[in-house]
PDB file as gemmi writes it, atoms N, CA and C in Angstrom:
CRYST1    1.000    1.000    1.000  90.00  90.00  90.00 P 1                      
ATOM      1  N   UNK A   1       4.989  50.230 113.188  1.00  0.00           N  
ATOM      2  CA  UNK A   1       3.736  49.698 112.693  1.00  0.00           C  
ATOM      3  C   UNK A   1       4.061  48.571 111.713  1.00  0.00           C  
ATOM      4  N   UNK A   2       3.422  47.409 111.873  1.00  0.00           N  
ATOM      5  CA  UNK A   2       3.688  46.294 110.958  1.00  0.00           C  
ATOM      6  C   UNK A   2       3.189  46.604 109.547  1.00  0.00           C  
ATOM      7  N   UNK A   3       3.838  46.006 108.577  1.00  0.00           N  
ATOM      8  CA  UNK A   3       3.443  46.135 107.174  1.00  0.00           C  
ATOM      9  C   UNK A   3       2.854  44.819 106.702  1.00  0.00           C  
ATOM     10  N   UNK A   4       1.897  44.916 105.760  1.00  0.00           N  
ATOM     11  CA  UNK A   4       1.360  43.719 105.126  1.00  0.00           C  
ATOM     12  C   UNK A   4       1.462  43.896 103.621  1.00  0.00           C  
ATOM     13  N   UNK A   5       1.491  42.791 102.907  1.00  0.00           N  
ATOM     14  CA  UNK A   5       1.495  42.820 101.452  1.00  0.00           C  
ATOM     15  C   UNK A   5       0.103  42.448 100.976  1.00  0.00           C  
ATOM     16  N   UNK A   6      -0.397  43.204 100.017  1.00  0.00           N  
ATOM     17  CA  UNK A   6      -1.744  43.010  99.516  1.00  0.00           C  
ATOM     18  C   UNK A   6      -1.683  42.744  98.022  1.00  0.00           C  
ATOM     19  N   UNK A   7      -2.282  41.661  97.596  1.00  0.00           N  
ATOM     20  CA  UNK A   7      -2.339  41.355  96.162  1.00  0.00           C  
ATOM     21  C   UNK A   7      -3.685  41.795  95.612  1.00  0.00           C  
ATOM     22  N   UNK A   8      -3.633  42.516  94.488  1.00  0.00           N  
ATOM     23  CA  UNK A   8      -4.867  42.964  93.840  1.00  0.00           C  
ATOM     24  C   UNK A   8      -4.746  42.717  92.346  1.00  0.00           C  
ATOM     25  N   UNK A   9      -5.865  42.571  91.664  1.00  0.00           N  
ATOM     26  CA  UNK A   9      -5.822  42.377  90.209  1.00  0.00           C  
ATOM     27  C   UNK A   9      -5.210  43.592  89.497  1.00  0.00           C  
ATOM     28  N   UNK A  10      -4.623  43.330  88.375  1.00  0.00           N  
ATOM     29  CA  UNK A  10      -3.929  44.367  87.594  1.00  0.00           C  
ATOM     30  C   UNK A  10      -4.868  45.515  87.216  1.00  0.00           C  
ATOM     31  N   UNK A  11      -6.111  45.208  86.844  1.00  0.00           N  
ATOM     32  CA  UNK A  11      -7.033  46.273  86.423  1.00  0.00           C  
ATOM     33  C   UNK A  11      -7.362  47.224  87.578  1.00  0.00           C  
ATOM     34  N   UNK A  12      -7.469  46.693  88.772  1.00  0.00           N  
ATOM     35  CA  UNK A  12      -7.711  47.561  89.935  1.00  0.00           C  
ATOM     36  C   UNK A  12      -6.478  48.418  90.208  1.00  0.00           C  
ATOM     37  N   UNK A  13      -5.308  47.827  90.086  1.00  0.00           N  
ATOM     38  CA  UNK A  13      -4.065  48.566  90.300  1.00  0.00           C  
ATOM     39  C   UNK A  13      -3.967  49.745  89.327  1.00  0.00           C  
ATOM     40  N   UNK A  14      -4.316  49.526  88.074  1.00  0.00           N  
ATOM     41  CA  UNK A  14      -4.269  50.608  87.079  1.00  0.00           C  
ATOM     42  C   UNK A  14      -5.242  51.726  87.436  1.00  0.00           C  
ATOM     43  N   UNK A  15      -6.426  51.352  87.919  1.00  0.00           N  
ATOM     44  CA  UNK A  15      -7.401  52.365  88.323  1.00  0.00           C  
ATOM     45  C   UNK A  15      -6.897  53.153  89.528  1.00  0.00           C  
ATOM     46  N   UNK A  16      -6.251  52.468  90.448  1.00  0.00           N  
ATOM     47  CA  UNK A  16      -5.708  53.144  91.624  1.00  0.00           C  
ATOM     48  C   UNK A  16      -4.634  54.152  91.215  1.00  0.00           C  
ATOM     49  N   UNK A  17      -3.847  53.828  90.239  1.00  0.00           N  
ATOM     50  CA  UNK A  17      -2.770  54.709  89.792  1.00  0.00           C  
ATOM     51  C   UNK A  17      -3.317  56.029  89.242  1.00  0.00           C  
ATOM     52  N   UNK A  18      -4.559  56.026  88.760  1.00  0.00           N  
ATOM     53  CA  UNK A  18      -5.155  57.261  88.253  1.00  0.00           C  
ATOM     54  C   UNK A  18      -5.354  58.278  89.374  1.00  0.00           C  
ATOM     55  N   UNK A  19      -5.487  57.781  90.579  1.00  0.00           N  
ATOM     56  CA  UNK A  19      -5.778  58.639  91.725  1.00  0.00           C  
ATOM     57  C   UNK A  19      -4.608  58.615  92.707  1.00  0.00           C  
ATOM     58  N   UNK A  20      -3.498  59.167  92.273  1.00  0.00           N  
ATOM     59  CA  UNK A  20      -2.271  59.151  93.077  1.00  0.00           C  
ATOM     60  C   UNK A  20      -2.402  59.940  94.380  1.00  0.00           C  
ATOM     61  N   UNK A  21      -3.351  60.879  94.409  1.00  0.00           N  
ATOM     62  CA  UNK A  21      -3.513  61.693  95.615  1.00  0.00           C  
ATOM     63  C   UNK A  21      -4.165  60.915  96.761  1.00  0.00           C  
ATOM     64  N   UNK A  22      -4.787  59.795  96.440  1.00  0.00           N  
ATOM     65  CA  UNK A  22      -5.447  58.984  97.470  1.00  0.00           C  
ATOM     66  C   UNK A  22      -4.401  58.179  98.227  1.00  0.00           C  
ATOM     67  N   UNK A  23      -4.516  58.182  99.538  1.00  0.00           N  
ATOM     68  CA  UNK A  23      -3.624  57.366 100.371  1.00  0.00           C  
ATOM     69  C   UNK A  23      -4.273  55.986 100.509  1.00  0.00           C  
ATOM     70  N   UNK A  24      -3.914  55.104  99.605  1.00  0.00           N  
ATOM     71  CA  UNK A  24      -4.571  53.798  99.534  1.00  0.00           C  
ATOM     72  C   UNK A  24      -4.346  52.967 100.791  1.00  0.00           C  
ATOM     73  N   UNK A  25      -3.220  53.131 101.434  1.00  0.00           N  
ATOM     74  CA  UNK A  25      -2.990  52.376 102.667  1.00  0.00           C  
ATOM     75  C   UNK A  25      -4.002  52.783 103.735  1.00  0.00           C  
ATOM     76  N   UNK A  26      -4.364  54.069 103.753  1.00  0.00           N  
ATOM     77  CA  UNK A  26      -5.365  54.544 104.711  1.00  0.00           C  
ATOM     78  C   UNK A  26      -6.746  53.995 104.365  1.00  0.00           C  
ATOM     79  N   UNK A  27      -7.054  53.929 103.080  1.00  0.00           N  
ATOM     80  CA  UNK A  27      -8.334  53.365 102.643  1.00  0.00           C  
ATOM     81  C   UNK A  27      -8.438  51.905 103.081  1.00  0.00           C  
ATOM     82  N   UNK A  28      -7.375  51.153 102.867  1.00  0.00           N  
ATOM     83  CA  UNK A  28      -7.358  49.739 103.252  1.00  0.00           C  
ATOM     84  C   UNK A  28      -7.429  49.599 104.774  1.00  0.00           C  
ATOM     85  N   UNK A  29      -6.689  50.417 105.489  1.00  0.00           N  
ATOM     86  CA  UNK A  29      -6.700  50.376 106.957  1.00  0.00           C  
ATOM     87  C   UNK A  29      -8.114  50.590 107.492  1.00  0.00           C  
ATOM     88  N   UNK A  30      -8.817  51.598 106.952  1.00  0.00           N  
ATOM     89  CA  UNK A  30     -10.182  51.869 107.394  1.00  0.00           C  
ATOM     90  C   UNK A  30     -11.127  50.729 107.031  1.00  0.00           C  
ATOM     91  N   UNK A  31     -10.948  50.157 105.846  1.00  0.00           N  
ATOM     92  CA  UNK A  31     -11.796  49.039 105.434  1.00  0.00           C  
ATOM     93  C   UNK A  31     -11.597  47.843 106.359  1.00  0.00           C  
ATOM     94  N   UNK A  32     -10.360  47.583 106.739  1.00  0.00           N  
ATOM     95  CA  UNK A  32     -10.065  46.465 107.646  1.00  0.00           C  
ATOM     96  C   UNK A  32     -10.697  46.723 109.016  1.00  0.00           C  
ATOM     97  N   UNK A  33     -10.566  47.940 109.520  1.00  0.00           N  
ATOM     98  CA  UNK A  33     -11.169  48.275 110.818  1.00  0.00           C  
ATOM     99  C   UNK A  33     -12.692  48.146 110.786  1.00  0.00           C  
ATOM    100  N   UNK A  34     -13.312  48.610 109.701  1.00  0.00           N  
ATOM    101  CA  UNK A  34     -14.763  48.476 109.564  1.00  0.00           C  
ATOM    102  C   UNK A  34     -15.178  47.013 109.547  1.00  0.00           C  
ATOM    103  N   UNK A  35     -14.414  46.198 108.844  1.00  0.00           N  
ATOM    104  CA  UNK A  35     -14.740  44.775 108.739  1.00  0.00           C  
ATOM    105  C   UNK A  35     -14.582  44.097 110.106  1.00  0.00           C  
ATOM    106  N   UNK A  36     -13.529  44.435 110.821  1.00  0.00           N  
ATOM    107  CA  UNK A  36     -13.314  43.874 112.159  1.00  0.00           C  
ATOM    108  C   UNK A  36     -14.467  44.278 113.076  1.00  0.00           C  
ATOM    109  N   UNK A  37     -14.901  45.531 112.987  1.00  0.00           N  
ATOM    110  CA  UNK A  37     -16.007  46.006 113.813  1.00  0.00           C  
ATOM    111  C   UNK A  37     -17.271  45.193 113.528  1.00  0.00           C  
ATOM    112  N   UNK A  38     -17.557  44.944 112.252  1.00  0.00           N  
ATOM    113  CA  UNK A  38     -18.735  44.137 111.908  1.00  0.00           C  
ATOM    114  C   UNK A  38     -18.606  42.722 112.442  1.00  0.00           C  
ATOM    115  N   UNK A  39     -17.417  42.159 112.368  1.00  0.00           N  
ATOM    116  CA  UNK A  39     -17.203  40.811 112.896  1.00  0.00           C  
ATOM    117  C   UNK A  39     -17.433  40.774 114.400  1.00  0.00           C  
ATOM    118  N   UNK A  40     -16.895  41.766 115.103  1.00  0.00           N  
ATOM    119  CA  UNK A  40     -17.051  41.816 116.554  1.00  0.00           C  
ATOM    120  C   UNK A  40     -18.514  42.017 116.946  1.00  0.00           C  
ATOM    121  N   UNK A  41     -19.230  42.852 116.193  1.00  0.00           N  
ATOM    122  CA  UNK A  41     -20.643  43.059 116.484  1.00  0.00           C  
ATOM    123  C   UNK A  41     -21.441  41.786 116.269  1.00  0.00           C  
ATOM    124  N   UNK A  42     -21.103  41.035 115.226  1.00  0.00           N  
ATOM    125  CA  UNK A  42     -21.825  39.786 114.990  1.00  0.00           C  
ATOM    126  C   UNK A  42     -21.512  38.768 116.080  1.00  0.00           C  
ATOM    127  N   UNK A  43     -20.282  38.802 116.637  1.00  0.00           N  
ATOM    128  CA  UNK A  43     -19.938  37.920 117.754  1.00  0.00           C  
ATOM    129  C   UNK A  43     -20.743  38.292 118.988  1.00  0.00           C  
ATOM    130  N   UNK A  44     -20.927  39.591 119.219  1.00  0.00           N  
ATOM    131  CA  UNK A  44     -21.708  40.050 120.367  1.00  0.00           C  
ATOM    132  C   UNK A  44     -23.146  39.584 120.223  1.00  0.00           C  
ATOM    133  N   UNK A  45     -23.716  39.750 119.015  1.00  0.00           N  
ATOM    134  CA  UNK A  45     -25.084  39.300 118.779  1.00  0.00           C  
ATOM    135  C   UNK A  45     -25.197  37.801 119.001  1.00  0.00           C  
ATOM    136  N   UNK A  46     -24.220  37.071 118.502  1.00  0.00           N  
ATOM    137  CA  UNK A  46     -24.235  35.631 118.643  1.00  0.00           C  
ATOM    138  C   UNK A  46     -24.158  35.259 120.120  1.00  0.00           C  
ATOM    139  N   UNK A  47     -23.291  35.918 120.862  1.00  0.00           N  
ATOM    140  CA  UNK A  47     -23.159  35.643 122.289  1.00  0.00           C  
ATOM    141  C   UNK A  47     -24.443  35.969 123.034  1.00  0.00           C  
ATOM    142  N   UNK A  48     -25.106  37.062 122.667  1.00  0.00           N  
ATOM    143  CA  UNK A  48     -26.362  37.431 123.309  1.00  0.00           C  
ATOM    144  C   UNK A  48     -27.412  36.364 123.051  1.00  0.00           C  
ATOM    145  N   UNK A  49     -27.491  35.885 121.817  1.00  0.00           N  
ATOM    146  CA  UNK A  49     -28.452  34.838 121.495  1.00  0.00           C  
ATOM    147  C   UNK A  49     -28.153  33.567 122.270  1.00  0.00           C  
ATOM    148  N   UNK A  50     -26.886  33.232 122.385  1.00  0.00           N  
ATOM    149  CA  UNK A  50     -26.511  32.031 123.137  1.00  0.00           C  
ATOM    150  C   UNK A  50     -26.894  32.172 124.604  1.00  0.00           C  
ATOM    151  N   UNK A  51     -26.679  33.342 125.166  1.00  0.00           N  
ATOM    152  CA  UNK A  51     -27.038  33.573 126.571  1.00  0.00           C  
ATOM    153  C   UNK A  51     -28.539  33.436 126.765  1.00  0.00           C  
ATOM    154  N   UNK A  52     -29.321  34.027 125.860  1.00  0.00           N  
ATOM    155  CA  UNK A  52     -30.767  33.917 125.962  1.00  0.00           C  
ATOM    156  C   UNK A  52     -31.225  32.468 125.861  1.00  0.00           C  
ATOM    157  N   UNK A  53     -30.586  31.701 124.988  1.00  0.00           N  
ATOM    158  CA  UNK A  53     -30.931  30.288 124.868  1.00  0.00           C  
ATOM    159  C   UNK A  53     -30.620  29.542 126.156  1.00  0.00           C  
ATOM    160  N   UNK A  54     -29.495  29.873 126.777  1.00  0.00           N  
ATOM    161  CA  UNK A  54     -29.122  29.219 128.031  1.00  0.00           C  
ATOM    162  C   UNK A  54     -30.093  29.578 129.153  1.00  0.00           C  
ATOM    163  N   UNK A  55     -30.586  30.818 129.155  1.00  0.00           N  
ATOM    164  CA  UNK A  55     -31.506  31.235 130.205  1.00  0.00           C  
ATOM    165  C   UNK A  55     -32.873  30.574 130.058  1.00  0.00           C  
ATOM    166  N   UNK A  56     -33.201  30.156 128.879  1.00  0.00           N  
ATOM    167  CA  UNK A  56     -34.431  29.397 128.665  1.00  0.00           C  
ATOM    168  C   UNK A  56     -35.615  30.232 128.223  1.00  0.00           C  
ATOM    169  N   UNK A  57     -36.670  29.503 127.886  1.00  0.00           N  
ATOM    170  CA  UNK A  57     -37.887  30.110 127.352  1.00  0.00           C  
ATOM    171  C   UNK A  57     -38.617  30.974 128.384  1.00  0.00           C  
ATOM    172  N   UNK A  58     -38.584  30.563 129.663  1.00  0.00           N  
ATOM    173  CA  UNK A  58     -39.267  31.346 130.696  1.00  0.00           C  
ATOM    174  C   UNK A  58     -38.677  32.749 130.791  1.00  0.00           C  
ATOM    175  N   UNK A  59     -37.348  32.822 130.729  1.00  0.00           N  
ATOM    176  CA  UNK A  59     -36.701  34.127 130.795  1.00  0.00           C  
ATOM    177  C   UNK A  59     -37.045  34.954 129.563  1.00  0.00           C  
ATOM    178  N   UNK A  60     -37.013  34.333 128.385  1.00  0.00           N  
ATOM    179  CA  UNK A  60     -37.365  35.058 127.161  1.00  0.00           C  
ATOM    180  C   UNK A  60     -38.781  35.617 127.255  1.00  0.00           C  
ATOM    181  N   UNK A  61     -39.686  34.802 127.773  1.00  0.00           N  
ATOM    182  CA  UNK A  61     -41.073  35.234 127.886  1.00  0.00           C  
ATOM    183  C   UNK A  61     -41.189  36.408 128.851  1.00  0.00           C  
ATOM    184  N   UNK A  62     -40.553  36.304 130.023  1.00  0.00           N  
ATOM    185  CA  UNK A  62     -40.647  37.387 130.995  1.00  0.00           C  
ATOM    186  C   UNK A  62     -39.965  38.654 130.469  1.00  0.00           C  
ATOM    187  N   UNK A  63     -38.916  38.493 129.699  1.00  0.00           N  
ATOM    188  CA  UNK A  63     -38.235  39.637 129.109  1.00  0.00           C  
ATOM    189  C   UNK A  63     -39.133  40.342 128.102  1.00  0.00           C  
ATOM    190  N   UNK A  64     -39.835  39.570 127.291  1.00  0.00           N  
ATOM    191  CA  UNK A  64     -40.704  40.166 126.280  1.00  0.00           C  
ATOM    192  C   UNK A  64     -41.937  40.818 126.895  1.00  0.00           C  
ATOM    193  N   UNK A  65     -42.284  40.432 128.126  1.00  0.00           N  
ATOM    194  CA  UNK A  65     -43.458  40.986 128.784  1.00  0.00           C  
ATOM    195  C   UNK A  65     -43.146  42.230 129.613  1.00  0.00           C  
ATOM    196  N   UNK A  66     -41.885  42.642 129.654  1.00  0.00           N  
ATOM    197  CA  UNK A  66     -41.517  43.821 130.440  1.00  0.00           C  
ATOM    198  C   UNK A  66     -42.219  45.061 129.910  1.00  0.00           C  
ATOM    199  N   UNK A  67     -42.664  45.891 130.832  1.00  0.00           N  
ATOM    200  CA  UNK A  67     -43.272  47.155 130.481  1.00  0.00           C  
ATOM    201  C   UNK A  67     -42.146  48.190 130.382  1.00  0.00           C  
ATOM    202  N   UNK A  68     -41.985  48.768 129.223  1.00  0.00           N  
ATOM    203  CA  UNK A  68     -40.887  49.700 128.975  1.00  0.00           C  
ATOM    204  C   UNK A  68     -40.959  50.898 129.916  1.00  0.00           C  
ATOM    205  N   UNK A  69     -42.159  51.386 130.175  1.00  0.00           N  
ATOM    206  CA  UNK A  69     -42.303  52.547 131.064  1.00  0.00           C  
ATOM    207  C   UNK A  69     -41.802  52.222 132.465  1.00  0.00           C  
ATOM    208  N   UNK A  70     -42.116  51.021 132.958  1.00  0.00           N  
ATOM    209  CA  UNK A  70     -41.647  50.613 134.288  1.00  0.00           C  
ATOM    210  C   UNK A  70     -40.129  50.478 134.310  1.00  0.00           C  
ATOM    211  N   UNK A  71     -39.564  49.968 133.233  1.00  0.00           N  
ATOM    212  CA  UNK A  71     -38.111  49.813 133.158  1.00  0.00           C  
ATOM    213  C   UNK A  71     -37.440  51.183 133.186  1.00  0.00           C  
ATOM    214  N   UNK A  72     -37.958  52.119 132.412  1.00  0.00           N  
ATOM    215  CA  UNK A  72     -37.391  53.474 132.371  1.00  0.00           C  
ATOM    216  C   UNK A  72     -37.516  54.132 133.740  1.00  0.00           C  
ATOM    217  N   UNK A  73     -38.664  53.983 134.385  1.00  0.00           N  
ATOM    218  CA  UNK A  73     -38.870  54.563 135.715  1.00  0.00           C  
ATOM    219  C   UNK A  73     -37.876  53.971 136.715  1.00  0.00           C  
ATOM    220  N   UNK A  74     -37.692  52.663 136.669  1.00  0.00           N  
ATOM    221  CA  UNK A  74     -36.732  52.011 137.564  1.00  0.00           C  
ATOM    222  C   UNK A  74     -35.317  52.481 137.308  1.00  0.00           C  
ATOM    223  N   UNK A  75     -34.969  52.638 136.031  1.00  0.00           N  
ATOM    224  CA  UNK A  75     -33.631  53.124 135.683  1.00  0.00           C  
ATOM    225  C   UNK A  75     -33.413  54.532 136.227  1.00  0.00           C  
ATOM    226  N   UNK A  76     -34.416  55.398 136.056  1.00  0.00           N  
ATOM    227  CA  UNK A  76     -34.285  56.778 136.523  1.00  0.00           C  
ATOM    228  C   UNK A  76     -34.125  56.834 138.039  1.00  0.00           C  
ATOM    229  N   UNK A  77     -34.863  56.012 138.769  1.00  0.00           N  
ATOM    230  CA  UNK A  77     -34.726  55.966 140.225  1.00  0.00           C  
ATOM    231  C   UNK A  77     -33.324  55.513 140.616  1.00  0.00           C  
ATOM    232  N   UNK A  78     -32.823  54.490 139.929  1.00  0.00           N  
ATOM    233  CA  UNK A  78     -31.489  53.976 140.226  1.00  0.00           C  
ATOM    234  C   UNK A  78     -30.430  55.046 139.922  1.00  0.00           C  
ATOM    235  N   UNK A  79     -30.580  55.719 138.791  1.00  0.00           N  
ATOM    236  CA  UNK A  79     -29.636  56.761 138.404  1.00  0.00           C  
ATOM    237  C   UNK A  79     -29.621  57.893 139.431  1.00  0.00           C  
ATOM    238  N   UNK A  80     -30.813  58.315 139.870  1.00  0.00           N  
ATOM    239  CA  UNK A  80     -30.901  59.389 140.868  1.00  0.00           C  
ATOM    240  C   UNK A  80     -30.267  58.964 142.192  1.00  0.00           C  
ATOM    241  N   UNK A  81     -30.515  57.728 142.603  1.00  0.00           N  
ATOM    242  CA  UNK A  81     -29.927  57.236 143.853  1.00  0.00           C  
ATOM    243  C   UNK A  81     -28.407  57.194 143.753  1.00  0.00           C  
ATOM    244  N   UNK A  82     -27.887  56.770 142.623  1.00  0.00           N  
ATOM    245  CA  UNK A  82     -26.425  56.744 142.423  1.00  0.00           C  
ATOM    246  C   UNK A  82     -25.867  58.156 142.428  1.00  0.00           C  
ATOM    247  N   UNK A  83     -26.573  59.097 141.821  1.00  0.00           N  
ATOM    248  CA  UNK A  83     -26.106  60.476 141.788  1.00  0.00           C  
ATOM    249  C   UNK A  83     -26.020  61.031 143.213  1.00  0.00           C  
ATOM    250  N   UNK A  84     -27.052  60.759 144.023  1.00  0.00           N  
ATOM    251  CA  UNK A  84     -27.034  61.225 145.401  1.00  0.00           C  
ATOM    252  C   UNK A  84     -25.878  60.594 146.176  1.00  0.00           C  
ATOM    253  N   UNK A  85     -25.654  59.326 145.951  1.00  0.00           N  
ATOM    254  CA  UNK A  85     -24.571  58.635 146.647  1.00  0.00           C  
ATOM    255  C   UNK A  85     -23.223  59.228 146.285  1.00  0.00           C  
ATOM    256  N   UNK A  86     -22.968  59.440 145.001  1.00  0.00           N  
ATOM    257  CA  UNK A  86     -21.683  59.989 144.559  1.00  0.00           C  
ATOM    258  C   UNK A  86     -21.518  61.448 144.955  1.00  0.00           C  
ATOM    259  N   UNK A  87     -22.614  62.182 144.948  1.00  0.00           N  
ATOM    260  CA  UNK A  87     -22.486  63.605 145.255  1.00  0.00           C  
ATOM    261  C   UNK A  87     -22.259  63.864 146.744  1.00  0.00           C  
ATOM    262  N   UNK A  88     -22.497  62.869 147.590  1.00  0.00           N  
ATOM    263  CA  UNK A  88     -22.264  63.044 149.030  1.00  0.00           C  
ATOM    264  C   UNK A  88     -20.907  62.500 149.484  1.00  0.00           C  
ATOM    265  N   UNK A  89     -20.166  61.916 148.575  1.00  0.00           N  
ATOM    266  CA  UNK A  89     -18.837  61.394 148.923  1.00  0.00           C  
ATOM    267  C   UNK A  89     -17.877  62.570 149.046  1.00  0.00           C  
ATOM    268  N   UNK A  90     -17.177  62.632 150.162  1.00  0.00           N  
ATOM    269  CA  UNK A  90     -16.230  63.739 150.388  1.00  0.00           C  
ATOM    270  C   UNK A  90     -14.851  63.339 149.887  1.00  0.00           C  
ATOM    271  N   UNK A  91     -14.186  64.287 149.291  1.00  0.00           N  
ATOM    272  CA  UNK A  91     -12.823  64.080 148.826  1.00  0.00           C  
ATOM    273  C   UNK A  91     -11.890  64.670 149.862  1.00  0.00           C  
ATOM    274  N   UNK A  92     -10.877  63.880 150.288  1.00  0.00           N  
ATOM    275  CA  UNK A  92      -9.972  64.395 151.319  1.00  0.00           C  
ATOM    276  C   UNK A  92      -8.797  65.123 150.727  1.00  0.00           C  
TER     277      UNK A  92                                                      
END                                                                             
């Protein structure tokens, strides 16, 4: 596993020393992972917005006019059809 060097102010270092039982490397590792996750989520949101812009106003309008009940019904029909298809496949 690669190592990194982290610089922190002296006052924070002194406070950390009070809590020797804490695995500070694990705290930092989790903080970095959380931050990366937020960055990736914001990239996904940004990409979704860009895609919607590329599709144009007509698509946005038709998307906003979708009836949720019809969408759920269509999804359930598709799911049931897929289940039937997979459940009839024979394994040799």
